[in-house]
C-alpha positions in Angstrom: 2.2 17.1 -1.0 5.3 15.5 0.3 4.0 12.5 2.2 4.3 9.5 -0.2 3.5 5.9 0.8 3.3 2.4 -0.7 0.3 0.5 0.7 0.6 -3.2 1.0 -2.1 -5.4 -0.5 -3.2 -6.6 2.9 -4.1 -3.1 3.9 -6.0 -2.4 0.7 -8.0 -5.7 1.1 -8.9 -5.1 4.7 -9.6 -1.4 4.1 -12.1 -2.2 1.4 -13.6 -5.0 3.5 -13.8 -3.3 7.0 -14.7 0.3 6.5 -14.6 1.3 10.2 -11.1 0.0 11.1 -7.7 1.5 10.7 -7.2 0.1 7.2 -10.5 1.5 6.1 -9.5 4.9 7.4 -6.2 4.6 5.5 -8.2 3.9 2.3 -10.6 6.9 3.1 -7.6 9.2 3.6 -6.0 7.9 0.3 -9.3 8.7 -1.4 -9.4 12.2 0.2 -5.9 12.9 -1.1 -4.3 13.4 2.3 -1.1 11.6 1.0 0.2 10.3 -2.3 0.2 6.6 -2.9 3.0 5.2 -5.0 2.3 2.1 -7.1 4.4 0.1 -9.5 2.9 -1.9 -12.3 3.6 -5.1 -10.4 1.8 -3.8 -7.3 -1.3 -2.6 -9.3 -1.5 -6.1 -10.8 -1.2 -7.7 -7.4 -4.1 -5.5 -6.0 -6.3 -6.6 -8.9 -5.2 -10.3 -8.7 -5.6 -10.7 -5.0 -8.8 -8.7 -4.6 -10.5 -10.5 -7.6 -9.7 -13.9 -5.9 -10.6 -13.0 -2.3 -13.8 -11.1 -3.0 -17.0 -12.8 -4.2 -17.8 -12.1 -7.8 -20.6 -9.7 -6.7 -18.3 -7.9 -4.2 -15.5 -7.7 -6.7 -17.8 -6.1 -9.3 -18.8 -3.5 -6.7 -15.3 -2.8 -5.5 -13.5 -2.8 -8.9 -14.6 0.8 -9.9 -13.4 2.2 -6.5 -10.0 0.4 -6.9 -9.7 1.7 -10.5 -10.4 5.2 -9.3 -7.9 5.0 -6.5 -5.2 3.5 -8.7 -6.0 5.6 -11.7 -6.7 9.0 -10.2 -5.1 9.0 -6.8 -1.8 7.2 -7.3 1.6 8.0 -8.7 3.1 5.2 -10.8 6.7 4.5 -10.0 9.1 3.0 -12.5 11.3 0.4 -10.9 14.9 1.3 -11.8 16.6 -0.8 -9.1 15.7 -4.0 -7.3 16.8 -5.2 -3.9 15.5 -8.8 -4.2 15.4 -10.9 -2.2 14.6 -8.5 0.7 11.7 -10.3 2.3 10.9 -13.9 3.3 7.7 -13.4 1.3 8.6 -13.0 -2.4 5.3 -11.2 -3.0 6.6 -8.4 -0.7 9.8 -7.9 -2.7 7.9 -5.7 -5.3 6.4 -3.7 -2.4 9.9 -3.0 -1.2 11.2 -2.3 -4.7 8.4 0.2 -5.2 9.0 2.0 -1.9 12.7 2.1 -2.4 12.4 3.5 -5.9 9.7 6.0 -4.8 11.7 7.0 -1.6 8.5 6.4 0.4 7.4 4.4 3.4 5.3 1.2 3.4 2.0 0.8 5.2 1.4 -2.9 6.1 -0.3 -5.0 8.6 2.5 -7.5 8.3 5.6 -5.7 9.5 7.4 -9.0 10.2 8.1 -9.7 6.5 9.7 -6.2 6.1 12.1 -6.4 9.1 15.2 -7.3 7.0 14.5 -4.4 4.6 14.1 -2.1 7.5 17.4 -3.3 8.9 19.5 -3.4 5.8 17.9 -0.8 3.5 16.6 1.7 6.0 13.0 1.2 4.7 10.4 2.9 6.8 7.5 0.7 7.6 4.3 1.5 9.6 1.2 -0.3 10.6 -2.1 1.3 9.6 -2.7 2.5 13.2 0.8 4.0 13.5 0.4 5.7 10.1 -2.9 7.2 11.2 -1.2 8.5 14.3 1.5 10.0 12.0 -1.1 11.7 9.8 -2.8 13.1 12.9 0.4 14.4 14.3 1.0 16.2 10.9 -2.3 18.0 11.3 -4.4 16.1 8.7 
């Protein structure tokens, strides 16, 4: 499986919240193993931190096992050897960029604006969830 991606937290949150939308389909495709998601320790901690704060306690308790399965069984952990900070106006996106650059993968995000500089200066490939789903479809998945 050669398609490797880093999924920004905003896509994970929306995907677990709105099952029928593009982000939900990205999460379903991740769960089905149609591509490999690369995650660093910092990104795994961010998923946990953000989702635990944004979800109600009841919803978090329901969602936590699925997130643990996705991260534990359907993800490749990436060691961060090099850092390109600061590469985004949002410091929380810098570790997404570091993970993608070290994994040699693209980023899937709903907020492409914060990745423009990394696209321009580092050659990072960034796609919205809709564009990524089109990409998957064109590859025959």
